[in-house]
C-alpha positions as CSV (number, residue, x, y, z in Angstrom):
1,M,-32.2,-62.5,14.9
2,T,-34.0,-60.9,17.9
3,L,-37.7,-60.5,18.5
4,V,-37.4,-56.8,18.3
5,E,-35.9,-57.0,14.8
6,L,-38.6,-59.3,13.7
7,V,-41.3,-57.0,14.9
8,R,-39.6,-53.9,13.6
9,Y,-38.7,-55.0,10.1
10,G,-41.2,-57.7,9.5
11,F,-40.8,-61.2,8.2
12,P,-40.1,-60.4,4.5
13,A,-37.2,-58.1,5.3
14,C,-35.6,-60.7,7.5
15,R,-36.0,-63.7,5.2
16,S,-32.4,-63.6,4.2
17,T,-31.3,-63.5,7.8
18,F,-33.5,-66.4,8.7
19,R,-32.1,-68.2,5.7
20,N,-28.5,-67.8,7.0
21,V,-29.3,-68.6,10.6
22,F,-31.8,-71.5,10.5
23,V,-31.0,-73.2,7.3
24,R,-28.4,-75.9,7.4
25,R,-26.9,-77.8,4.4
26,E,-27.3,-81.5,4.2
27,P,-25.3,-83.9,2.1
28,S,-28.3,-84.4,-0.1
29,S,-29.6,-81.8,-2.6
30,H,-32.3,-80.7,-0.3
31,Y,-32.5,-78.1,2.5
32,V,-34.1,-78.5,5.8
33,V,-35.9,-75.4,6.9
34,G,-37.5,-75.4,10.4
35,G,-38.1,-79.2,10.1
36,W,-39.6,-79.2,6.6
37,R,-37.7,-80.6,3.7
38,R,-37.7,-78.4,0.5
39,A,-36.0,-79.0,-2.8
40,S,-33.3,-76.5,-3.8
41,S,-35.0,-75.9,-7.1
42,S,-38.2,-74.7,-5.3
43,L,-36.5,-71.4,-4.2
44,P,-34.5,-70.0,-7.1
45,Q,-32.1,-67.1,-6.8
46,K,-34.4,-64.6,-8.5
47,E,-37.2,-65.3,-6.1
48,M,-34.8,-64.8,-3.2
49,Q,-33.7,-61.4,-4.5
50,E,-37.3,-60.3,-5.0
51,S,-38.1,-61.2,-1.5
52,D,-35.2,-59.1,-0.2
53,V,-36.5,-56.1,-2.3
54,E,-40.0,-56.6,-0.9
55,G,-38.6,-56.6,2.6
56,G,-36.7,-53.3,2.0
57,N,-39.9,-51.7,0.5
58,A,-41.9,-52.8,3.5
59,L,-39.3,-51.2,5.8
60,A,-39.5,-47.9,3.9
61,N,-43.3,-47.8,3.7
62,R,-44.0,-48.4,7.4
63,E,-46.6,-46.2,9.1
64,P,-45.7,-43.6,11.8
65,Q,-47.8,-45.5,14.3
66,Q,-45.6,-48.6,13.7
67,M,-42.5,-46.5,14.2
68,E,-43.8,-45.3,17.6
69,A,-44.6,-48.8,18.5
70,D,-41.1,-49.9,17.7
71,S,-39.7,-47.1,19.9
72,S,-41.9,-48.1,22.8
73,I,-40.7,-51.6,22.5
74,E,-37.1,-50.5,22.6
75,D,-37.9,-48.3,25.6
76,I,-39.5,-51.3,27.3
77,L,-36.4,-53.4,26.6
78,V,-34.1,-50.7,27.9
79,R,-36.0,-50.2,31.1
80,S,-36.2,-53.9,31.8
81,R,-32.4,-54.1,31.2
82,R,-31.8,-51.3,33.6
83,K,-34.0,-52.8,36.3
84,D,-32.2,-56.1,35.9
85,I,-28.8,-54.4,36.3
86,I,-29.9,-52.4,39.4
87,T,-31.4,-55.6,40.9
88,R,-28.2,-57.5,40.5
89,V,-25.6,-54.7,41.3
90,G,-27.6,-52.4,43.5
91,P,-28.6,-48.7,43.4
92,A,-24.9,-47.6,43.0
93,A,-25.0,-48.8,39.4
94,V,-27.3,-46.0,38.4
95,R,-24.3,-43.5,38.7
96,Y,-22.4,-45.3,35.9
97,M,-25.3,-46.2,33.6
98,P,-26.3,-44.1,30.5
99,T,-28.8,-41.4,31.1
100,E,-32.4,-42.0,30.3
101,D,-32.5,-38.8,28.1
102,P,-29.9,-39.3,25.4
103,H,-30.1,-35.6,24.5
104,A,-29.2,-34.2,27.9
105,F,-26.2,-31.9,28.0
106,L,-25.3,-32.4,31.7
107,L,-25.5,-35.4,34.0
108,P,-28.5,-35.5,36.3
109,D,-27.8,-34.0,39.8
110,N,-28.9,-37.3,41.5
111,R,-25.8,-39.0,40.0
112,L,-23.3,-36.5,41.2
113,E,-22.0,-35.3,44.5
114,P,-22.3,-31.6,45.4
115,A,-18.7,-30.8,44.5
116,E,-19.0,-32.7,41.2
117,R,-22.1,-30.7,40.3
118,K,-20.2,-27.4,40.9
119,W,-17.2,-28.5,38.8
120,Q,-19.4,-29.8,36.0
121,R,-21.1,-26.4,35.6
122,L,-17.7,-24.7,35.9
123,F,-16.0,-26.8,33.1
124,V,-19.0,-26.3,30.9
125,A,-18.9,-22.5,31.2
126,L,-15.1,-22.1,31.3
127,P,-14.5,-22.5,27.5
128,W,-17.2,-19.9,26.7
129,L,-15.9,-17.5,29.3
130,T,-12.3,-18.0,27.9
131,F,-13.5,-17.3,24.3
132,A,-15.4,-14.2,25.4
133,A,-12.4,-12.9,27.3
134,M,-10.2,-13.5,24.2
135,L,-12.6,-11.4,22.2
136,A,-13.0,-8.6,24.7
137,L,-9.4,-8.2,25.8
138,P,-8.0,-6.6,22.6
139,V,-10.9,-4.2,22.4
140,L,-10.4,-3.3,26.1
141,L,-6.7,-2.7,25.6
142,V,-7.2,-0.4,22.6
143,H,-10.0,1.5,24.4
144,T,-8.0,2.1,27.5
145,N,-4.6,2.8,25.8
146,L,-5.8,4.9,22.8
147,P,-5.9,8.2,24.6
148,Y,-2.5,7.6,26.1
149,L,-1.0,6.7,22.6
150,V,-2.6,9.8,21.0
151,Q,-1.2,12.0,23.8
152,R,2.2,10.5,23.5
153,A,2.3,10.9,19.7
154,E,1.3,14.6,20.1
155,H,4.1,15.2,22.7
156,E,6.6,13.5,20.4
157,K,5.6,15.6,17.5
158,Q,5.9,18.8,19.6
159,A,9.3,17.7,20.9
160,A,10.5,17.0,17.4
161,G,9.3,20.4,16.3
162,K,11.1,22.1,19.2
163,K,14.3,20.3,18.2
164,L,13.9,21.3,14.6
165,I,13.6,25.0,15.4
166,P,17.2,25.4,16.7
167,L,18.5,23.3,13.9
168,S,16.9,25.5,11.3
169,E,18.6,28.5,12.8
170,R,22.0,26.9,12.2
171,V,21.2,26.0,8.6
172,P,23.5,27.9,6.2
173,D,22.0,30.3,3.8
174,F,21.8,29.8,0.0
175,Q,25.3,30.0,-1.5
176,I,26.9,29.7,-4.9
177,V,30.1,27.7,-4.7
178,N,32.8,26.5,-7.0
179,F,34.2,23.0,-7.3
180,G,36.9,23.6,-4.8
181,Q,34.3,24.4,-2.1
182,M,32.4,21.2,-2.5
183,P,34.2,19.3,0.4
184,D,32.6,21.9,2.7
185,V,29.2,21.3,1.3
186,L,29.6,17.5,1.6
187,E,30.6,17.8,5.2
188,R,27.6,19.7,6.3
189,P,25.6,18.1,9.1
190,F,22.3,18.8,7.3
191,P,20.9,17.3,4.1
192,T,21.6,19.4,1.1
193,M,20.0,20.1,-2.3
194,L,22.7,21.0,-4.8
195,I,22.0,22.5,-8.2
196,L,24.7,22.3,-10.8
197,F,24.2,25.1,-13.4
198,H,25.8,26.9,-16.3
199,P,24.9,30.6,-16.4
200,A,24.4,30.6,-20.2
201,T,21.6,28.0,-20.3
202,L,18.0,29.1,-20.1
203,A,16.9,26.5,-17.5
204,S,19.8,27.6,-15.2
205,K,18.6,31.2,-15.3
206,V,15.2,30.0,-14.2
207,F,16.0,27.5,-11.5
208,V,18.9,29.2,-9.7
209,P,16.6,32.0,-8.4
210,A,13.9,29.4,-7.8
211,M,16.2,27.4,-5.6
212,R,17.0,30.6,-3.7
213,D,13.3,31.1,-3.0
214,L,12.9,27.4,-2.1
215,E,15.7,27.8,0.6
216,G,13.7,30.6,2.2
217,I,10.5,28.5,2.1
218,L,12.3,25.6,3.8
219,R,13.7,27.9,6.5
220,N,10.3,29.5,7.2
221,A,8.8,26.0,7.6
222,S,11.6,24.9,10.0
223,I,12.8,22.2,7.7
224,P,16.6,21.6,8.2
225,V,17.7,21.2,4.6
226,T,20.4,23.4,3.0
227,V,20.4,24.6,-0.6
228,A,23.5,25.4,-2.6
229,A,24.4,26.0,-6.2
230,L,27.6,24.8,-8.0
231,D,28.8,27.1,-10.9
232,L,30.3,24.8,-13.5
233,T,32.1,27.8,-15.1
234,A,33.7,29.1,-11.9
235,S,37.4,28.5,-11.2
236,P,38.7,25.9,-10.2
237,M,36.8,24.0,-12.9
238,P,35.5,20.5,-12.3
239,P,37.5,17.7,-13.9
240,E,36.6,16.4,-17.3
241,A,35.2,13.1,-15.9
242,F,32.8,15.1,-13.8
243,L,31.7,17.3,-16.7
244,W,31.3,14.2,-18.9
245,E,28.8,12.8,-16.4
246,Y,27.1,16.2,-15.8
247,P,27.4,18.1,-19.1
248,A,27.2,21.9,-18.8
249,A,25.2,22.2,-22.0
250,V,22.2,20.4,-20.6
251,S,22.4,21.9,-17.1
252,P,21.0,22.4,-14.5
253,H,21.4,19.1,-12.6
254,I,20.1,18.6,-9.0
255,Q,21.9,16.3,-6.5
256,L,20.6,15.3,-3.1
257,I,23.3,15.0,-0.5
258,L,22.7,12.9,2.7
259,P,25.3,13.4,5.4
260,R,27.1,10.3,6.9
261,S,24.9,7.9,5.0
262,M,27.6,5.7,3.6
263,E,30.1,4.4,6.2
264,G,30.4,7.9,7.7
265,E,30.7,9.6,4.3
266,A,28.1,11.7,2.5
267,G,25.8,9.9,0.0
268,V,24.9,11.6,-3.2
269,L,21.7,10.9,-5.2
270,D,20.5,12.4,-8.5
271,H,17.1,14.0,-8.4
272,D,14.9,12.1,-10.9
273,G,11.7,13.9,-10.2
274,G,10.0,16.7,-12.1
275,W,11.3,20.2,-12.6
276,N,8.6,22.1,-10.8
277,A,7.9,23.6,-7.4
278,H,5.9,20.6,-6.1
279,S,8.6,18.0,-7.0
280,L,11.4,20.1,-5.5
281,A,9.5,20.7,-2.3
282,A,8.6,17.1,-2.0
283,A,12.3,16.1,-2.4
284,A,13.3,18.5,0.3
285,S,10.7,17.1,2.7
286,R,11.9,13.6,2.1
287,L,15.5,14.6,2.9
288,A,14.3,16.0,6.2
289,G,12.7,12.7,7.3
290,P,9.2,11.4,7.9
291,R,8.5,13.9,10.8
292,A,9.4,17.0,8.8
293,P,6.8,19.9,9.0
294,E,4.6,20.4,6.0
295,I,5.2,23.2,3.5
296,P,2.2,25.5,3.0
297,A,0.5,24.9,-0.3
298,E,0.3,28.6,-0.9
299,E,4.1,29.0,-0.9
300,I,4.5,26.1,-3.3
301,S,1.9,27.6,-5.7
302,R,3.6,31.1,-5.5
303,L,7.0,29.5,-6.3
304,D,5.5,27.6,-9.2
305,N,3.9,30.8,-10.6
306,G,7.2,32.6,-10.3
307,I,9.1,29.9,-12.2
308,Q,6.6,30.1,-15.0
309,R,6.6,33.9,-15.2
310,L,10.4,34.1,-15.3
311,R,10.6,31.4,-18.0
312,D,8.2,33.3,-20.2
313,L,10.1,36.6,-19.8
314,L,13.4,35.0,-20.6
315,F,12.0,33.3,-23.6
316,E,10.6,36.6,-24.9
317,L,13.9,38.4,-24.2
318,L,16.2,35.9,-25.9
319,F,14.1,34.6,-28.8
320,L,11.2,37.0,-29.6
321,Q,13.2,40.2,-30.0
322,E,14.8,39.4,-33.3
323,M,14.1,42.4,-35.7
324,P,14.9,41.6,-39.4
325,A,17.1,44.0,-41.2
326,Q,15.3,46.5,-43.4
327,D,15.3,45.6,-47.1
328,N,15.1,48.7,-49.4
329,R,14.2,46.5,-52.3
330,R,10.7,45.9,-50.9
331,K,10.0,49.6,-50.5
332,A,10.9,50.5,-54.0
333,S,8.4,50.4,-56.9
334,W,8.2,47.5,-59.2
335,W,9.6,49.3,-62.2
336,R,12.7,50.5,-60.2
337,R,13.3,46.9,-59.1
338,W,12.8,45.7,-62.7
339,L,15.3,48.2,-64.1
340,H,17.7,47.3,-61.2
341,L,17.7,50.9,-60.0
342,V,17.5,50.0,-56.3
343,P,20.9,50.2,-54.6
344,H,22.1,46.9,-53.2
345,Q,22.5,46.5,-49.5
346,D,26.0,45.9,-48.2
347,P,26.2,42.4,-46.5
348,S,28.8,43.6,-44.1
349,A,26.4,46.3,-42.9
350,V,23.7,43.6,-42.3
351,D,26.2,41.5,-40.4
352,A,27.2,44.4,-38.3
353,A,23.6,45.2,-37.4
354,E,23.1,41.6,-36.4
355,R,26.1,41.6,-34.3
356,D,25.0,44.9,-32.6
357,R,21.6,43.4,-31.8
358,W,23.1,40.2,-30.2
359,Q,25.6,42.4,-28.3
360,A,22.7,44.4,-26.9
361,I,20.8,41.2,-25.9
362,Y,24.0,39.8,-24.3
363,Q,24.5,43.1,-22.3
364,V,20.9,43.2,-21.0
365,E,21.1,39.4,-20.3
366,Q,24.1,40.0,-18.0
367,E,22.1,42.6,-16.0
368,I,19.5,39.9,-14.9
369,D,19.7,39.3,-11.2
370,L,19.9,35.6,-10.5
371,L,21.1,35.7,-6.9
372,H,18.3,37.2,-5.0
373,G,15.3,35.1,-5.8
374,L,12.5,35.0,-8.4
375,D,11.1,38.4,-7.6
376,A,14.4,40.2,-8.2
377,A,15.0,38.1,-11.3
378,I,11.6,38.9,-12.8
379,A,12.0,42.6,-12.1
380,S,15.4,42.8,-13.7
381,C,14.2,40.8,-16.7
382,E,11.3,43.1,-17.2
383,T,13.7,46.1,-17.0
384,A,16.1,44.5,-19.5
385,L,13.2,43.7,-21.9
386,H,12.0,47.3,-21.7
387,R,15.4,48.7,-22.5
388,L,15.9,46.3,-25.4
389,Q,12.6,47.3,-26.9
390,Q,13.5,51.0,-26.8
391,R,16.6,50.5,-28.9
């Protein structure tokens, strides 16, 4: 127990320390404390604990002036210790002793040589400079290289567009093929959209002219994608296994052909998107690759409107022109019908009239132009509808 601790914490707080240091046990049942004999029963355990608590409370309730006095005592002891070391070792010991200010960030200049002072400042500033450089370097690289990257991307886009223009000139036109011509379609160096159709289905009559117009839109947009149509009724006929997978009754079907995508052979994918102009144009753009030019939205909208117009005309032509046979029984008076004086209509005559009507519809249906686009198909369909209504 030092004098400083005694002054700082007071005698009550250090009672237990004095007890452990200055109290020695004798063979008898008494303790000798500082030369005085005291019976062990005179200081019970409870009183010892209370004295320790009182010492702790006294330590906590000290005044600020007492704390300042304690600090000054410590400073006096530290200074005296430093003087003693300097007296015994010499002034050179100051260089290796703790600084007088414990909160100082750098060592005092009087302890360092000129070279050491310079390196001390350098090593203090170096981490901060490195951190600032790590933050500024990416921003500087982006700022300096961004114009070059934008210019390079623009040049690459223009070069890709120039390459696509000659390719689009070599793209074959829209063509209707049979199954025997399919090897030529598969060996084309361009991606191909192939529609499998049966001329008798309503959807085939709508989308074959639409695919013809889509081919023209892709050509005008310099997108190197070919469009072809496979007639499932043309000779030579597809094999039964092929027709089982792609039934003619539910045609049309659309296939996407990628050249040399499977070990040098063409890969064929089924189109699983929607049957509208937007989905078909998007599928064609994906076939051309990520750098394909964009298709004008006006062209897609015009194609979509043409598909809807042709579908409505065909539906009216095929399903809304049914004229029921005239029934003379409804035109006769009630008493003639009651007396069975109305002549019965011959069923064979009714069947003949029905056959004539369907024959007329079939004839005008064959006159619809499906090979020259939606405009030609719509015009021919309107003409056929007008002729059928005049009969």
